[in-house]
N, C-alpha and C positions, 0 to 999 in steps of 0.2 A: 256614278255607280258603274257605268259601262266601262269606263277607263280602268277602274279597280278590278272589275271582272276580267278584263283582258290581262292585266298584270298578274292576277291570281292564276289564270289559266296558263300563262307563260311560265310561271314559277313551277308548275308541275313537270316541266321539261327542262330542268336546269342542266341536264347532261347533253341536250341537243344543241347543235350549232345554230347560229343566226340564219344561215342559209336554209336549214330545215324549217325553222320556225316562221320564216317569212316567204316560203315558197308555197303558194296555195295548192300546188299539186301534191305535196307531201306533208303539208301542215296538219297537225292533229285536229280531228273534227271539232273538239271543244274549243280549241284556240281559234280556229277558223270562224266558228259561230260567234265567239266573243268579239272578234275583229269586225265581223259584219254588223253586229249590234252597235258597236262603237261608231262605225262608219255612218250608219243611219242616223245616229244621234248628232254627229258632227254635221252631216248634210242638212239636217233639219235646223240646227242652230244657225247655220249660215244661209238659210233660205234656198238651198239647192236640193232638189229631190232626186235627180237621176244623173248619173255619170256613165258614159259609155265604157270607160276604162278606169283603172286605178290611177294611171298617169294623168288622166283628165282631172280627177279629184285632187291629186297632189298639185297640179298646175294651178287650179282654181284657188286652193288654199295659199299657195305661195304668192299669187297675185294679190290676194287680200292682205297678206302679211306685208308685202311691199307697199301697197297703197296706204295702209295705216301707219307703218313705221316711217314712211317718208314725211308724215305730218308732224313728227316729233322734232323738237328743236335739237340742233346739233349739240353734242356734248362738248362744251369748251371749258372744261373745268381747269382753273388755274390754281396751282398750289401756291399759297402765299407763305413766304418765309419771313419770319420775324428775326431780326438780329438783336 
């Protein structure tokens, strides 16, 4: 629900640039609120409660992504050709 609320809030500003929509200094208040709610949900889902900065949050999530995707088998699909 928090993700959808963020998308819905973002849709209200279709004429705005991404720079405006992702700059917390000029981001519309409802969109900023939606992002903060979404961030709290993501933080809770991954067992992390506080980040000092947004960069710390992103680094944490990318580390998790790298950890879990490195466990996947390599994709070695071979295309079989029948004659």
